[in-house]
N, C-alpha and C positions, 0 to 999 in steps of 0.2 A: 545481421544487426541482432540484441538481443528483446529478450520479451519480460517487462518488469511491471510485479504486483505492488505497490507501493501501497504500505500500509498505516495509518497515522488515526488520530483525532479529532475532533472538530474544531480541537483549540490550535491543533497543527498545522491547518486547513491551507495557509498562507504557506507553511513551507513545502507542502505536500504538490501544490497547485506549480510553484516555483522548479522543484525538483524534476517532475513530469513535462513542464515546458523544456529543460532543460536537454531532458533524457529526448524528451519528441526531435529537439532540432538536431542531436547531434546522431539521429535514425532509428533512434532506440522504437519500440512500441512503450510506451507508460499508461497504466491501468490506471486510473484514480476515478473512485464510485460515482461522483460525482460528475463527473464527466460523462458517462455511460449508462446512469440510470435515473429515469424523470421519479420524481416524486409518489412515493407509494408503491414503488418496483420491487421486485424480489432482493434484497440487497445480500440473502444467505447463500440463494442460487448464483449470484454473480460473483461473490467468493469464490465458492466452490469453482465453477468453470473457470474463474482467470485462474486461479491457484493453482489447480492444475497444469493450463496450460502456460503458465509462467518460468522461461529461466534461471528467474532474478526475483526475489523477494526485497522488495527495500523498505525498512521499518523505517518512520520518524519516528525517534523517542526524546520525550520529557519527559516530563511526573504526569502528566495526564495520559500518556501513553501508558505506562508503566501504573496505573489504578485501574484500567478499562479493561472490565472482564473478557473481552472478545480479542485483547492480544495472546493468555493461553491459547486459544484454540487455531489462533493463526503459525505461533510458532510449532506447538505441538505437534499440529496435523500436517508441518511444510518443511519437520526437521531437516527432510535432506535436499532441499532446496537453497542452497549458498543462500545465506541471509550480508545485505547489506547494512548498517547499522549508523546512522544521522542523529548524531544528539542534539536539541535544539536548548542553549540554556539562554533564558531571562536575564 
């Protein structure tokens, strides 16, 4: 099965967790930073490691996500990885 890095902002936490659980149920590996990093952990190191290992990057897109500074880094550094986009609409 595939290894997914799930990119999201705190405002989309619910959706990211739901997606992660669904992917896991289907037998995939879902990397959600809140599941793998303890408070005060090195999120940038974790992201670099997980992005390098991911087969796919799944981005939970919302207005807040598009405003986030980290989004440009995720997309520009991993443009060769197939991106899955999921829009969250209020």
